[in-house]
C-alpha positions in Angstrom: 81.8 141.8 101.7 80.7 139.9 104.8 77.7 142.2 105.2 76.7 141.6 101.6 76.8 137.8 102.3 74.5 138.4 105.3 72.0 140.2 103.1 71.9 137.3 100.7 71.6 134.8 103.5 68.5 136.6 104.9 67.1 136.9 101.4 67.4 133.2 100.6 65.7 132.2 103.9 63.0 134.9 103.6 59.5 133.3 103.0 58.0 136.7 102.2 60.0 137.2 99.0 58.6 137.7 95.5 59.1 135.0 92.9 62.7 134.4 91.8 62.1 135.7 88.2 60.5 138.9 89.5 63.4 139.4 91.9 65.9 138.9 89.2 64.2 141.4 86.8 63.6 144.0 89.6 67.2 143.8 90.9 68.6 144.2 87.4 66.3 147.2 86.8 67.3 148.7 90.1 70.9 148.3 89.2 70.3 149.9 85.8 68.3 153.0 87.0 70.6 153.6 90.0 73.8 152.9 88.0 75.3 150.6 90.6 75.2 147.1 92.0 71.7 146.4 93.6 73.0 146.0 97.1 70.2 148.0 98.6 67.6 146.1 96.7 68.3 143.3 99.1 69.5 145.3 102.2 66.2 147.3 102.2 64.0 144.2 101.7 62.8 145.5 98.3 62.4 141.9 97.2 59.5 141.4 99.7 56.0 141.0 98.4 54.6 144.1 100.1 57.1 146.4 98.3 55.2 147.7 95.3 57.7 150.2 93.9 61.3 149.4 94.5 62.3 152.4 92.4 61.2 154.8 95.3 64.1 153.8 97.5 67.5 155.4 97.8 70.4 153.5 96.5 73.7 153.3 98.3 75.3 155.8 95.9 72.4 158.2 96.4 72.7 157.9 100.2 76.4 158.7 100.2 75.9 161.5 97.8 73.6 163.1 100.4 75.6 162.5 103.6 78.9 163.3 102.1 77.9 166.4 100.3 79.5 169.7 101.5 76.2 171.4 100.5 74.4 169.4 103.3 76.8 169.7 106.2 79.0 172.3 107.7 82.0 170.7 109.5 82.1 173.2 112.4 78.4 172.5 113.1 78.8 168.7 112.7 81.7 168.7 115.2 79.3 169.9 117.9 76.8 167.2 117.4 79.4 164.5 116.8 80.9 164.9 120.3 78.6 163.8 123.1 80.1 166.3 125.6 80.0 169.2 123.2 76.4 168.4 122.3 75.3 168.1 125.9 76.9 171.5 126.8 75.6 173.2 123.7 72.0 172.0 124.4 72.3 173.2 128.0 73.6 176.6 126.8 70.8 177.0 124.3 68.0 175.8 126.7 67.3 172.7 124.7 65.9 169.8 126.8 68.5 167.0 127.0 69.5 164.4 129.7 71.3 166.2 132.6 75.1 165.9 132.4 76.1 164.8 135.9 79.8 164.3 135.3 82.3 163.1 132.6 85.8 161.8 132.2 88.7 162.2 129.9 90.5 158.9 130.5 91.7 159.1 134.1 90.6 162.7 134.7 87.1 162.9 136.1 85.0 166.1 136.2 82.2 166.5 138.7 80.6 169.5 140.4 83.4 171.9 139.4 86.2 169.7 140.5 88.8 167.5 138.7 89.8 164.2 140.2 92.5 161.8 138.9 91.4 158.2 139.1 93.6 155.3 138.2 92.2 152.3 140.1 88.9 150.5 140.1 88.4 150.9 143.9 88.8 154.7 143.4 86.4 154.5 140.5 83.8 152.8 142.7 84.2 155.5 145.3 83.7 158.2 142.7 80.5 156.8 141.4 79.2 155.9 144.9 79.6 159.6 145.8 77.7 160.6 142.7 74.8 158.3 143.4 74.7 159.6 147.0 74.9 163.3 146.1 72.4 163.1 143.2 70.1 160.6 144.9 70.1 158.5 141.7 70.0 154.7 141.4 71.3 154.6 137.8 73.7 156.5 135.5 74.0 156.3 131.8 77.6 156.4 130.3 78.2 157.2 126.6 81.5 157.4 124.7 82.2 160.9 123.5 82.3 159.7 119.9 80.3 156.6 120.2 77.5 155.7 117.7 74.8 153.0 117.3 74.6 152.4 121.1 78.1 150.8 121.1 80.1 151.3 124.2 77.1 152.5 126.3 77.1 151.5 130.0 74.1 151.6 132.3 75.6 151.8 135.8 73.4 150.7 138.6 74.0 151.6 142.2 73.2 148.1 143.5 75.5 146.4 140.9 78.3 149.0 140.9 81.1 146.9 142.2 80.4 144.1 139.7 80.0 146.5 136.9 83.2 148.4 137.6 85.1 145.1 137.7 83.7 144.5 134.2 83.8 148.0 132.6 86.3 149.8 134.8 89.2 149.4 132.4 87.2 150.7 129.5 86.0 153.7 131.5 89.5 154.7 132.6 91.0 154.3 129.1 88.3 156.2 127.2 86.2 159.4 127.4 82.6 159.2 128.6 79.7 161.5 129.5 77.8 160.5 132.6 74.1 161.4 132.3 71.0 161.0 134.4 68.8 158.2 133.2 65.6 159.3 131.5 62.3 158.2 132.9 60.3 157.6 129.8 56.5 158.1 129.4 54.4 155.2 130.8 52.7 154.7 127.4 56.1 154.0 125.8 57.1 151.8 128.7 54.1 149.6 128.0 55.7 148.5 124.7 59.3 148.0 126.1 60.5 149.2 129.5 64.1 148.0 129.5 65.5 150.7 127.2 64.8 154.4 126.4 62.9 154.0 123.2 63.5 156.9 120.9 61.9 158.7 118.0 64.2 159.3 115.0 63.1 162.4 113.2 64.9 163.6 110.1 64.9 167.4 109.4 65.9 169.3 106.3 66.6 173.1 105.9 65.9 174.2 102.4 67.4 177.1 100.4 64.9 179.6 101.9 65.9 178.4 105.4 62.6 176.8 106.0 62.8 173.7 108.3 61.0 170.6 107.2 60.4 167.3 109.0 61.1 164.6 106.4 59.8 161.6 108.4 59.7 160.0 111.8 60.1 156.4 113.1 60.2 154.9 116.5 62.8 152.5 117.8 62.4 149.9 120.5 64.9 147.6 122.3 64.4 143.9 122.3 65.2 141.0 124.6 66.4 142.9 127.7 68.7 145.2 125.8 69.0 148.7 127.4 69.6 150.4 124.0 67.1 150.6 121.2 69.6 150.9 118.3 69.1 148.8 115.2 72.8 147.8 115.4 72.1 146.1 118.8 69.1 144.2 117.5 66.3 146.7 118.1 63.3 147.1 115.9 62.0 150.3 114.1 58.6 151.3 112.8 57.2 154.3 111.0 55.3 157.0 112.9 52.6 159.1 111.4 53.6 162.7 112.4 50.1 164.0 112.1 48.3 161.4 114.3 51.3 160.3 116.4 50.5 156.6 115.7 52.8 153.8 114.8 52.0 152.5 111.4 52.8 149.3 109.5 55.2 146.6 110.7 58.2 146.8 113.0 61.5 145.6 111.4 65.0 144.6 112.5 68.0 145.6 110.4 69.0 142.9 107.9 72.3 142.3 109.7 70.3 141.3 112.7 68.1 138.9 110.8 65.6 141.3 109.1 62.6 140.0 111.2 59.2 141.7 110.9 56.9 142.3 113.8 53.2 143.1 114.2 53.6 142.9 118.0 56.6 143.7 120.2 58.2 140.3 120.9 58.7 141.1 124.6 55.4 142.8 125.7 53.2 141.3 122.9 51.8 144.9 122.4 50.3 145.4 118.9 52.4 148.0 117.2 50.2 149.3 114.3 47.9 152.1 115.5 49.6 152.5 118.9 49.7 156.2 119.8 53.0 157.6 120.9 52.6 160.7 123.1 54.1 164.1 122.3 54.9 163.4 118.6 53.7 166.9 117.5 55.8 168.5 120.3 58.8 166.4 119.3 58.5 167.7 115.7 58.3 171.2 117.0 61.3 170.6 119.2 63.6 169.3 116.4 62.6 172.3 114.3 63.7 174.6 117.1 66.9 172.6 117.6 67.7 172.9 113.9 67.8 176.6 114.3 70.5 176.2 116.9 72.4 173.6 114.8 71.6 174.6 111.2 73.1 171.6 109.3 70.8 171.0 106.3 70.1 167.4 107.3 70.0 166.0 110.9 68.6 162.8 112.3 67.3 163.7 115.7 66.9 161.0 118.5 64.1 162.1 120.8 63.0 160.4 124.1 59.5 160.9 125.4 59.1 161.6 129.1 55.8 162.2 131.0 56.6 165.9 130.7 57.4 165.9 127.0 60.2 165.3 124.5 64.0 165.3 125.3 66.8 165.5 122.8 69.2 162.6 123.1 71.3 163.2 120.0 71.5 165.1 116.8 73.2 163.0 114.1 74.7 165.1 111.4 75.3 162.1 109.0 72.1 160.1 109.8 71.5 156.6 108.5 68.8 157.3 106.0 68.5 153.6 105.5 66.0 153.1 108.4 63.9 156.1 107.5 64.0 155.2 103.8 62.5 151.8 104.6 60.1 153.0 107.2 58.8 155.8 105.0 58.3 153.4 102.1 60.9 154.9 99.7 62.4 158.3 100.3 62.8 159.0 96.6 59.0 159.8 96.4 59.5 162.5 99.0 59.5 165.9 97.3 62.1 167.3 99.6 64.5 164.3 99.0 64.1 165.0 95.3 64.9 168.6 96.0 68.0 167.5 98.0 69.2 165.2 95.2 68.8 167.9 92.6 70.6 170.5 94.8 73.6 168.1 95.2 73.7 167.3 91.5 73.7 171.0 90.5 
């Protein structure tokens, strides 16, 4: 209920909305054709002047029919991608490029270089990570919760700030399960837009009945305001990517729960977004098709980082938020493969 109030608050203040009468008629029609309350008419900014056909967008009911369908997801496969440790080890086993797993912990049990160490105090935790930084000659380490999502719970440990950070995050590390991965050095062309986070491509894939793998769409996410994550839930922006040209297209957007702002330039670097070419987009699409063979869920939302040497898989989301890609694509319901998916689920 609170989120719905947020949607309406952004809508009321939005200067780019259509006339009140038009919004009223469209939202009622959206509710009628989708057979549900028009929540996503507002959540997906369908009231804005530049949205010409609001009927092309997935409703909340259609979204859940896809991500909750047993025809789309195999639990045993989903469990691999849902757990960060399982996913990292699986990618390593199948020679899929992914951030190097340096160490990990199961609460107070820490695993590194074939050894298991029990750690219960912050001073011992500092010593543990100091030894990792020294042995691996790294200045930073990225920690992610095994079952975290949306960038929540992520910790960017820095060698120079280690004592201060352990004082702040030590209790959380010791009470939870984290993977500890090398920090990705992203491509300079991506850094030009926003260097403080690893900015990722989100590519949705679909495996049809004939086992052909399709790229449904792609978008790029960027952090904002010093954030070291690019997730929409932490305030990042997202923008559509043309998979044929590799160029950003249209406007950047924030999620409505973060204010729903639109951007023609990145607010930190002032870089113009539309037309900016992202390197290795074709290679990224080829990589996710290859990865889909190893993790053959029918729909996966892949997060891909771009390094100077090519794409690297960050995550494979078995129940991806199609909300962002629906908005960035300009309405998933006009996509022939989404129509195919909806018909398959219904039948």
